[in-house]
N, C-alpha and C positions, 0 to 999 in steps of 0.2 A: 137577824140576831142569832147567836149560837145557843143551842139548847143547853139546859143545865146538865144533861147527861154527857154531852160532848165536852163541855167545859171541865167537868170533874175528871174525865179521862185525861185531858191534856195536862191539867194541873198535877195529877198523880204521876204521869210520865216524866214531867220535869223534875219532880222531887226525887224520883228514883234515879234519873240520870245524874242529877247533881250529886246524889249520895255516892253513886258508883265512881264518878269522877274524883270526888274527894278521897275515896278509898284507894284508887289507883295512885293518886298523887302521894298519898301517905306511904304506900308500898314502895314506890320509886324512891322516895326520900330515904326510907329505911335502908333499901339496898345500896344506895350511893354512900351513905354514912357508915356502912358496915366495914369498909376497908380504907387503907391509906391511899391506894392508887386504883383507878379504874382503867381498864384496858378493853377496848372493843374494836371491831372492824366495821367501818362505815364507808360505804361506796368504794370498797377495796383498800381503804387506808386504815392503818392501825392508829387509833386515836387513844393516846395515853394522857391522863390528867392526874396530877398529884394534889394532895391537900396541904394544910399548913404545918403538918408534922415533918420531922426530919426523916426523909425516906432515902433508902438505898436500893437502886433499881438497875437490873441488867436486861437489855433487850438484845437478843441474839438470833440471827437467822440460822436454822439448824439443817434444813434441806428443802430444796424446791421452794415452795411458797410458805413453808412452815416457819413461824417465828415464835420463839419462846420468850415470855416475859417473866422474869424471876425477881422476887423481892428478897433482900437479905433479912436476917433475923429482926423481927419487929415490924417489917413492912409486908402488908398483905396485898394480894392482887384480887380485886373484885370480892373482897371480904374473905378470901381463902389464903391459907398459908402456903399452898402448893403453887408451882408455876402454872401459867396459862399458856397453852399452845394454840396459836391462831393462824388462819390462812390469810396471808397478806399479798395482794396482787399489785397495788399501786404505790405504796410507800408508807412513810411514818409521819405522824403529826404529834409531837411529844412536847408537853409543857410540864415542868415541875411546879410545885406549889410554893407556899410562902416559907417553908422551913429550909434548914441547911441541908440540901439534897445532894446525893451523889448519883449520877447517871452514867452508865456504861453502855455504849452501843457498839456491837460487833457485827460487821457486815458479812464476814467470811466470803468476800467477793460476791456480794448480792447482785441480783440481776440488774442490768443497767437501766431498766425502765423506771426505777423507783424515783419518787420525789421524796427527799428526806428533810424534815424540818425539826430542829431541836432547839427549844427555847427554855432558858433558865428563869426561875421565878425571883421572888423578892429576897430570899436568903443568900447566905454565902455558899454558893453551889459549886460542884465540881462536875465537869463533863469530860469523859474520856471516850473518844470514837476511833475505831481502827478498822481498816479493810472495807471501807464503804465504796460502793460502785453504784452510781445513780445518774439520772439525767441532770438533777440539780441537788445541791447540798446547801442547807442553810443552818448556821449555828449562831445563836445570839445570847449574849449575857443579859442578866437582869439588873436589879437595883442593888444587889449586894456586891461584895468583893469576890468575883468568880474566877475559876480556873477552867480554861477551855484547852484541851489537848486533842488534836486531830492528826492522825498519822496514816500513811499508806492508803490514801483514798483518792478516788478519781470521780470527776463529773464530766459529762459530755457537753454540758452547756454552762452558761455563766452561773457561778455560785457565790455565796457570801459568808464571811465570818466576821462577827462584830462584837465588840465589847459593850458593856452597858454603862450605867451611871456610876458604878463603883470603881475601885482600883482593881482592874482585871489583869490576869496573866494569860496570854495565848501562846501555845506551843504548836507550831505548824511544821510537820516534817513529811517529806516525800508525797506532796500533794500535786495532783495534775487536774487543774480546773480549766473549764472551757473559756472561750472568749466572753468578755463582758463580766468577768468576775470582779468581786470587790472585797476589800478588807477594811473594816471601820475600826479605828482604835477606841471609839467610845468617848464619853465625856469625862471620865475619871483619869487618874494617873495610871496608865496602862503599860504593860511590858509585852512585847511580841518577840518570840524567838522563832526564827525560820531556818530551815535546812532543806536544800534539794527540792525546791518547789518550782512549779511552772504554772502560771495563771493565764495562759493564752496571750494573744496579741493585744486585745482591747481589755486593759486591766485598770481598775480605779483603786487608789489608796486614799483613805480619808483619815486624817488625824484631827479629831475634834477637840483634843486636849492641847491647849496652847502651851502648857508647861512640859509636855512630853519631849523626850530627846528627838533630834531630827531623824535619827535612824530607826524610829519606831517601827516602820514598815519597810521591808526590803524586797525587791523583786529580782529574780535571777537575771543575769546578763543575757543579751541576745547576740549569739554568734551568727554572723552572716557568711554566706558562701563566698569563696574566693576563686579566681582563675589566674593561671600563670602559664608561661610557655618557656621552653628552653630547648637547646640543641641536643641531638642524640649523644648520650654519654656525658652530658653536662651537669652542672650543679647550680642551684639557685637558692637565694634566701627569700623566704615568704613571710612578710609581716602580716600574719593572719588577723591580728587584733586591730589593724588600722581602720577597718570598717565595722567593728563590733561596738555595741552600745550597752550601757547600764543606766537605767533611769533613776535608780535610787542609791547608787554607790559608785565605787571605783572598781574597774576590772583589774584583777591581780595577774600580771603577765607571768609570774612564776608558777601559775597553776595550769598552764596549757598542757593538755594531755592528748596524745594521738590515740583515737579510739580504734580506727581501722587503718592498718599500715598499707602503703601502696604495694601493688603487685609487680610493677616494672622498675622498681628502684628502691631506695632506702630513704627514711626520713628520721630526723632527730630534732629535739626541741632544745633551744638555748634556755637553760634553767633560770636565767636572769631576765632576759628580754622577751621570752615567749616566741621569738622568731624561729620558724621551722626551716631547717636546711634539707633540701631534697636533692638527691643524686640519682640520675638515670643510670640504668645498668648497661646501656650501650646496645641493647638488643633492638629488635624490629618494632616493638610496640610503639604506636603513635599517640596513645592517650594513656593517662594514669590518673589516679585520684587517691585521696586520703581524707579521713574525717577527724575532727577534734572537738573538744569542749574546753571551756575556761570557767573559772570561778571568779566571783567578786570578792571584795574585802570582808564580806560577812560569811563566805564559804558556800554561797548558793552556786549551783552548777548550771551552766548555760545549756541550751539545746545543742544537739550535734550538728555541726556545720561541715560542708564538703568543700574541699579544695580540688578543683578540676585542673589537670595538668595536660598541656598540649606539647607533644614532642616534635620539634621541627627537624626533618631529616636533612643532613649535609651530604653532598655528593662525595663519594669516595672513588678513587681510581681503581682499575683492576690490579691484581697482584700477579706478576710474572714469577713463575716458580723455576728454580734451577733444574737443568736437564743434563743428561750424559749420553754420549754416543761412542761407538767403536768403529774404526775404519782401518782397512789394511794399508800398510805403507804404500804411498803413491796412489791409493785408490780414492773413491768418492762414496758418500752415503747421504741419504735424505732422511730427515727427522722432522716430526711435527712438534714444534715448540709450544703451540697454543693449547694442546690437549690437556695439559695439567695446570694451566693457568686458571685463576679464579676471578670471577667478575666482581666489581664493586657495586656501585649504585646501578649502573647500566650494564647492558650486555657487552661482551668483548667483540671488537672488530678484528676478525681473524686475519684480515689482509693488511693489518697496520704494523707489522713487525719491522723494526729498524735495528740494524746491527750497530750498537753503540760502541763496541770495542772489537776491532778486527782480530782474527787469529794470527799467531806468529809464524806458524809452519804450514799454512794453507790459505785457502780463500773460501768465502761463504757467499752463496747466491740465494737471495730471498725469492721464494716462489709464492704460490697462492694458498689460501685457507690455512695459514699457519706453518706451511712447510718451508724448510731451508735445506740447501745442499752444501755439504762441506767437502772440499777437494784437498787432499793432502799433497804437499809439494815434493814428496819422495825423499826427503832428507832422513837421516838416521835418528830422528826423534821418536820418542815413545808416547808423548802426550802433547796436548795443545788446549787452548780454550779461547772462547770469545763470549761477548755479552750482548744482550738485546733488550729492547723495550717493546711494549705492546699497548695499544690504545683501546678505549671503549667506544661505543657508537656515538658518544657525545664528545669525543676528542680528548678525554682525560688520559694521561700517559702514566703507565706503571713505572715503578722503580726498575732499574736494570737487574736482570738475572743472568747468572753465569752458566754457560754450557761447557761441560768438561769433556775433552776428546781423548780417548785412548787409542794410540796408534800401534797396531800389531804388525810384526815383520811380515814381508811378502814370502810366499812359499818358495823354497829352493829345491832344485832338482838333485837327484842322487849323483854321486861321483863314481864313475867306472874307473877302477885303478888297473894299471898294466899287469899282465901275467906273463909267466915263463913256463914252457913245458918242454919235455924231451920225448922224442919218439925214435924208434929204430927205423932205419931206412926201409921204406915200403910198408911200414906197420901203421897202426892207428892207436890213438890214446884218447881216453875220456878225461876231460879237465873241467873242474867247477870254477867258472869265471866269477860267479857272484859272491863267493866266500869272502873275498878281500875288498868288495865294493862298499862305499860309504853312503848311508842314506842321507837324504836332505831333510826337508820338513817332515816328510812322511816316510813310511817304511818302504823297502824295496820290493817290487814285484819280481820274484825270482824266475818267473816264467815269461819274462818280457824281453829276453835278449834278442837283439837283431844284429846280424853280421853286416856291418856297413862297408867293409873292404875285404874282399875274398883273398885267401892265400894264393901265392903264385905256384907253389910246388905241391899242392894238395887240395883237399876239399874239407869243408867244415859243415857238420850237421848239428843243429840246435836241438837239444833234448829238453828235459824238464828240470825244475829246481836249480837252474843256473848251469847245468851240465851241457858241454858241447863235445862232439867227437871230431878229432882231427885225423885225417887219413893221408899219409904221405903217398906221393905218386910213384915212388920207387926210383926217382931220378938220383943222380949223384950229388944233388945239392945237400948242403949241410945245415941250412937254416931256412926259415920261412917266417912270414908274419901275416896276420890278419887283424882287422879292427872290429869292434862291436860297441853297441850302446845298450843301456838298460833303463827301465822306467821305475818310478815309484807307484804306489797303489793308486795315486791320483792321476797318473798318466804323464807326469813330468819326465822328460827324457834327459838322460845324462849326456855329457860329452863323450866322444869316442875314445876308447882306450885300445892300446896296441897289445896284442898277444905275440910274444917272441917264441918261435919254435926252433929247438935245436934237434937236428936230425943226426942220429948216431950212424956211423958206417955199418956195413953188414957185419963185420967182425965185432961189432959193439952192439949187438942186438940186446934189447931189454928183455928181462925175464917176464913171463906171463903168470900172474898170480890168479889162481882159480878160487872161487868161493868154496867154503867148507861148511859142514854141519857136524854137530855133536850132541850127545845126550848125557845129562848128569842128574843124579838124585838130588832132591831138595836138601840144601845145606852141605853137599858133598863136593869132592874135587875130582876133576877128570883131566887127562892129558890129551891134547889135540895136536896131531901131526899136520900142521897147516900147510907144509911145503910138499906133502906127499902127492898132491895132485897138481902142483904148479909145474910150469915148463921152464927149465933152466936154459940160459944161453950157453954158448960155448965157454967152457971153463967152470960151469956150475954156479951154485948160489954162494953168496957171502953170508953165512949164518949169523954173523954178528950185526948184519945190516937191517935185520927186521925192525921196522918202526910201526908202532900202533897208532894209527891215524884217528881212531875213534874208539874210546874205551867202553867196556860194558857198564850197564847201569845197575844190574842186580847181583853183581859179584866182582871178583878181582882176578887179574891175570898176571902170570909170571912167565917170562921167556926163559926157556931152558937152553943149555949150551948146544944141544943137538938140533935146535931150530923148532922143537915142539913148544907148545904153550900149555901151562898148567892153569886151568880155570877153576876157581873155588866159588860156589854159590853162597849167597849171604844168609840163606835159610828162610827168607820170606816166602810169601805165597805166590810169587811170580811164576809164570808158566814158560817164559822164554827170555832170552837175552841175546846180545850180539856185540861184536867189536869188529874193527877193520884194521888192515895192515898193508904195508908194502915191503918188498924185499929187493935187494940189489944182486945183480950178477957179479961174478968176480971181476968182470970188466967195468964195474962201477955204475952200470946203467940201472935205473930204478924201475921196478915193475909198476904195473897198474895197481890200483887200490882194490883189494879183495875183502869180502865180508864173510865173517864166521858166524853162523846162526846156531844158537844153543837151545835145545829143548830141555826144560827142567821137569823132572817127574816128581810129583808130590809124595811126601811121607806124612804119617799122622803125628802131629806135635802134641805133646802133653799140654793140658790147659794151664793157665797161670792164675794162681790165687794171690790176690793182693791184700795187704793188711787193711783192717777197718778200725774205725773209732765210733764210739756211741756214748751217749750221756743218759743217765736215768736218775730220777729222784729217789732219795733214800726210801727203801721199802717198796719202791714202785717197779714197774716192768717196762720193757721196751722191745719192739720188734726190729730186728736188724737184718736188712737185705744184704747179706754178706756177698752175694754173687753180683751185686750191681756194678762193682768196679773190677770184677774178674773177667778173664777173656780166654778164648780158645781161637787160635789162628784160623782153624777151620770153621769156627762158629757153631760148634756142636756141644755146648755145655749141657750136661744132664742135671736139671734142677732138683731131681729126686735123689741125687747121690751125695748130698752134703753129709759129712761124718764129723762129729766132735772128737777131736784127738785128745785135747787136755781140757778137763772140766774147770769152770771158774771156782775160785776159792771162797767167794762171799755171796754166792747165789747159785741159781740153777738155770740150765738152758734146756730148751726143747726145740726140735727141728720140725718145721711143717713139711711133711713128706711130699706134699704136692707142689709147693712153691720154693722150698729151700730156705725160707725165711726162718731165722733163729730168734726165739723169744727168750729174753733174759729177764729173770725175776730176782731182784735184790733181796737179801735176807733181812734187811732192816737194821743191820748192825752199824757200828760207827765207822766202817771203812769208807775211804774216799776214792778207791780205784779197784778194778778187778780186770781179769782177762781170761780168754780161752782160745784154743786153736782149732782149726778145722781143715779138711781137704774135701775135694769133690772130683768127679771123673767127667770125661767127655762121653759122647755117644758110643765111642769104641771101647770104653772102659779104661782109658788111660787116666791114671790118678795125677792130680795136680800136686804142686808143692804144698807144704804146710804154711798156712797164713794165720796171723795173730789178730784177734779182735780185742782192742784196748777200750775199757769202759770207765768213764768218769762218773763217780757217785756224787750226786748233788745232795747235800744235807738240807733238810727243810729248815726254814727259820723257826725259832722257838719263841712262842708268845707266853711269857710268864705272867702269873696272876698279879693283879694290882689292887690297891685299896684307895678309897675316895671318901672324904667326909664333906657333907653338904647340909646346910640348914634346911629345915622343912620349908618347902615352897621356894627355895632359892636355887641357885645354879653354881656349879663348880666344874673345873676342867682337870682331867687327868692326862698326864703324858704317858700314854699306854705303852709306847715303844721304848721308853727310857731304860727298862730292864730287860728288853727283848734282844735276841741275838740272831745272826744269820751266818752259820758256819761256812756256807759255800758261796757267799756273795754279800751284798749289802741290802739293808732293809729299805723298802720303798715307802717313804713317809706318806705318800698319797694313796696307799693301797689298803688302808685299814677298812675292814668290812664288819659291820655289826651282824653277828650270826644269831644272837638271841637278844630280843629287845628287853629293856627294863620293864618291870611290872608297874612301878609307881612313879614313873617319870618319862621324859622324852630325851632322845639323844641326838646330837649333831656332831658328825665327823668333820673336823676343821681342816683336814688336808695336810697338816704338818705333823701327823702322828698323834695329835691330841684329840680327845673326845670330850665334848661338853655335855654334862648331865643337868637337866632341869627337873627338879622335883615337882610333883603335881599338887603339893600342898596337903596331901592326905595325912592321917595320923599314923603313918608308918615310921618305923625306926631303922629299917634296912631294906636294901634292894640289891640286885645283881644284874649284870648283863655280860654277854660273851662277845669276843671279837677275834678275827684272824688278821694276819699281816702277810704280805708277799715280798719275796726278796727280788734282787735284780735279775735272777734267772727265771722268774715267774713261778717259783715254788711257794705254795701256800702253807702256812703253819697250821698246827692243830689249834682249836679255840683256846684262848686265854680268858679268864674270868676276872671281872672287876667287881669287888665287893664294896658296896656303898653303905656307909653309916649315915643315917639321917638324924641330925640333932634337932630337938624341938625348938620352936621360936614362937614368941607371943605375937601372932599375926591376927588381924581382924578376919572375920569370916568373908567369904567371897560369894556375893549374891549372883546367881546365874539368871539370864533372861528366861522368861516363861511365856507360854502361849495357852490360851483358853478359848473355849467356844461356848456361847450362850444363845438361847433362843430369844428373839426380839421381845423385850418387855419382861423377861424372866431373870432369875438370879442363878449364879453358879458360885460354888466355893472352890477357890484356887489354892492348892497346897504349894505356895511359892517356895517353901523351904526344902521341898523334896530333893531338888537338884542343886542346892547351895552347898558350898564347901564349908565344912564345920571348922570353927575357930579352934584355937589350942584347947580351950576348956569347954567346947560345945556351944550350941546356939541357945539364945534365950528367946523362945517363941513369943513371949509377951512383949518383946521389944520391937516387933515389926511395926514400922511407921510408914505411912503413905506420904511421900514427899510431893508428888504431883498427882492430884486427883483426876479421875477420868472426866471427860467433857460430855459423854453421852449416857452417863449413868452415875450411880453412887457406889462407893466402896467402903466397906467396914471391916476392920481387923477382928477376927475371932480369937478366943482364948488360946486356941491351938496354934496360932500363928498363921492360919489360912486367912485369905482375904475373900470376903463375900462381895461379889460384884452384882449389882442389880441394874439392868438396862432400863433406860428411860422410856422405851417403847417407840422411839423415833425411828425414822427410816434409815438410819446409819447402819453400815455393815462392818464397822471396825471402831475400836476405842483402845485406849491404853492408859496405864497408870505407872507410876514410878515409886519404888519402895526401897527402904533400907532395913537391915536387921542387925542386932547387936549380939556379939558373942558373950559368953559368961565371963570373959576377961574384961568386959566393958568396952571393947573396941567395936566401932560401927563399920559395917561393910560399905562398899561403894554403892551409889545409886544405880538401880537396875530396873529395866523396863519390863512390864508385862503387857503383851499384845493380846487383844481380845477380838475374836471374830464373832460377829452377831449374825445368827441365822435368821433371815427374814421370815415373818409369818404374815398371813393375810390380814391386813388392817381393815377395819371397817371404813366406809366412806366418811369424809369430813363434811357434815352438814353445817352450813354457815347460815347464821341468822339473816333474815330478809326483811325488807321494808317495802310497803306499798301505800299508795294513796287512793282514796275512793271518796266520791261525793256521798254525802248523807243520803241513805236509801238507794245507793247505786251498786254496781257490780264491777269487779275488777278481776282479771285473770293474772295469776302470779306464777311465773316460771321459777319455782323454788329451787330447782336443780341447777340453775344457770351459774350460780357461784359456788356450788358444791364440787367436791373433788374426791378422787380416790387415788392413793399413791401407788397401788399395785394391781388394781383391777378396774374394770369398767362398772359404772353405776347402772343398776337395773331400774329404769324409770317406772316400771310397772309395780315396783314394791313400795312406793310412797304410801305411808300410813299416817293419817291424822290422829295424833295421840290426845291432845287437849283441844276441844272445839272452841271456837270463838264465843264470846259472851254477847256480843251485840250484832250478831249476824250468823250466817251459815257458811260453811266451807265444804266444797264438793270437789273430789279428786277427778281431774279430767285426763286427757290423753297426753303422754309424754312428760308426766310429772307436773303438769300445770294444775294449780288449784284455783277454783273459781270461788271468790268470796263475795257474798251478797249482804250488804248492810241492811239492818232491820228498820232503818228510818228514824231511830231514836236520836236524841240530842248528844249522844256520846261523840267524843272527838278522837278516841283511840280504841283499838281492839287488838287482840292477838290470838294466835293459836300455835300449837307446836306439832312437829311431824318428825318422822324418821324415814330413812330410805336404806335399802340394802344393795350390796354389789352383786355381780353375777354369780358369786360363790355363796351367796346367802348371808354374808356378814353384815350385821345391822350397823347403822351409823349412830352417832350421838343424837341427842334431842336438840332440835333447832327451833328457834322461835321466829314466827312471822309477825312483825309489828305493823299495824295498819293505822295510818292517820286518816281520820274522817273529816272531810271538808264540809262544814255546815252549809245548809241552804237556808234561805230566808223564808221561814214559815209565816203564814198570815197571822195577824193578831186574833185573839179569841174574844169575841164580844159575848158577855154573859147577860142573860135576861135580868131585867130590873123590875122592881115593883115600887109604886109610889101612891100615896093617898093625898089627894088634893081637894081642898074645899071648893065648892061650886063658885064660879064667877071670880075666883081669886087666882092670881098668877103664882105658880109654884116653880121652884128651881129643882131640877132632877140631875144628879151627878151620874150620867150614864157611864162614864169611863172608870168610875171608882172600882168596879169589880171586873173590869176587862184586863187582859194581859197579853203580852207578846213574848214568845219563848226566845226570840233572838235579839230584838231591839226594843227600845222604849216605844210607847204609844204616841202617835201624833194627835194631840188633843184637838187640833184645829181641823182634823180631817173627817169629823163626824158628818155623815150624810144621812138625812132622813129619807129612807126609801119608800115607806108607806106612811102618809100623814094620818093623824088620828081623825076619827069621824065626828068626835064630839068636842073638839077644841082645836087650838092651834099651838104649834111648836116653833120656838125660835132657838136656833143653834148658836151657842156662844163659842168663843175660841179656847176656852179652858176645859173642854170636854163635858160641859154642862148644857142642858137645854132648859128653856123657860116654857112651861106649859100653862095655857089659859083655857079653862073649861068654858064651853059656850053657854053654860047655865042650864 
């Protein structure tokens, strides 16, 4: 039996435990009922539950594993009006309540490991989901008339969207669900709108509403790959839709779109039939491909399918290319015809040439390796031709190509013409035989004379340059002959020519002309007695018979009556001259040829100054090299001797004493021309003639001032050159240059003489800018001014983009109006309106027009908002963006609540840091601090952030404690709760001592179990066992927890 002391202890503990349990249940119930929506993380899942009120809830992943749960006005999260930010690692489990709820889920491309479940409750609910990325996505309607909209979302595995019992509307756009996905239309009258969805290969559609239209659910068509082949350069029609399918509708052939064009050809789609026409580009590519998509009659786009194209190569023969050759008349030449031919599919067989058309004026012999030999037939033709073909190694024959032959005449020898000479008996004479010979193809070699037949009555000696000397033997003969040949420079020999010699008798002796010399001053005349040293025959000279056989080149000669010659030099710088002559005796016999050599002595010539021209811009200067075209026959110009003879009338000149260059400076007057004269000397001091320098004065163009009127903020164009002039040329319309920019606007030179002015919108009423213009001579005008009058206009203000920086979690005031363009009547700072609110914080407009931005404290590094402002004229600016840079700060770790299980009275180690995180630093496990200790046990901090919890053995079923942890920088986390579930153990029942008064010898019934109890279960009344029998009576155990005791008296 249990003692009274132990029984009392157990009973008290049970009472206390029960009271605590009731208190906890009451607290939990109060916390649950405090808000419309509960949101907590359980085993890595965000579990959200709504109540029966009409709630509006947004769930948004903001960064990493951080998820923000936000309630609209009137909807609280866990009893608080502010958003809850939770760490979510596995996914969402969301259920709305019984009210008319609106649920928005934004994934922001959430990590793909999520499992997302979104269930609507009993009310008329609205679900909007966007940018979800998960392993699986489930969205289901409830009992009301629900609206489910899911856009731009993907799942890697099978997912499902279903309607409920009400009349639901489902909008599904840009979804990519994995194999095994399902869409269930529900049991009510439902409407499904689909666009650009793909649900994998294994897809199930269920329409449980028999009254719904047949096209309730639509699946995108399936485009299957195609193959086709065609010849090189060919065209083919590809019916790509012939193997494509659509399980829920009809494929629309008008919607075929080529996604990727082929690379070795072109492709086009027949807009009616969807047939694709492919044309190969004829190049060497053997394969090609293109991709396409097609839509069904509901507008759903298929997958991208590939059309693989094989190009079959057709054999092409080689191409023989036309050739040309040249041959000497009657000669032969060899040419390689294969060298410039091109191969087709196979290599060329260079030994396969066939002459397909023979030449007319010769013959062709085919050799090896592409060579042929052409032999001309020596006719007087100048051209010929023939044609040939060639094969490749596979035997394919080319088309015929023509070989053009040019026939050049054969070389001809020179012609030696007959000569006649006279010589006195027994005398000699020099005769030039080559002078009257005719060259053939090449020039005559005047030193190649050969005597082929010697004279009978004398001897012949061959000299140089075609000269031969004949010496008569003194016999009484009166004639003689000899023959000679002559060669050209190529060695061809002429035929023999006969030289006939007349021998004068002794009394007919020829005069002997002796060579003469003379000296004359440059440019002067001298008389030369050429016969004074000549030998006259009997009878003397015939003075009238003098013949000049070779005239002088540097002067002229005149024969005087006395036989002398007057030679006049031309005045050039030559140092010598000569001429030749013969003379007859009175007997009529001609002398030999004699040479007169003249030596010219130089004199100093005056230098020659030539007139010059120059051009200068009005008021400008120019350097004139006046000596550049002057000359001195002796080449001795003194550049330091230039002297201005007559000064210019409209300017001044100065001479560079070292170079002789004259600098002319115009006086800026309206003159259009000027001149001056000058002389110079040579090194001997001889003065030149006077030369004139004529100067053309180019007037600058004149840019006259202009006026322009423009509305404020508007633009206008001025024809700046319309009133400008170019006195010395024409204005160049494209030469306008802005020399001074406008202050209150921007300028654009249009190239046609016009200037476009764009006002900057400021509250100015005037502006100016300057420009110059150039004429056709390259002369630039002085600047002209354009005076701009700005007329006011009632424009809205112009809001300019802004930038701001704020520390994470802090606020900043942004003076957005500081850089805005003021409207006609100024800005109204109270009119600043936020059009698009920031997503990472809040924005409030201050009375000054500044915007106070407060960052949410998330780990984002940027945000933006869009605003407008109104002018005092009531006009509103355009929408303008404000970009905000968030400077990160060290956030504390995120301590996430934990759960643990322990048996009653047992011990459990809880790794509380396992689900905690820090976005910017490492967690310091040594900094774990237990803030609130457990009620029903003890918590002791171990190594590595593990906390050991020991239950105290009470009958409690739950316990908890809280803790914090810091990162390595010392930043403390939030307070996290560790909830502990205690699994009860079966405690033994407690048997409480009993007392009974029993009359002697009478049986009494004692209810032993009446005061016994069991903390866990009920008592088993049939289980009473008497361990120690009484010594003075007997006991009989009954099945109802009672015993019968009979005293033995």
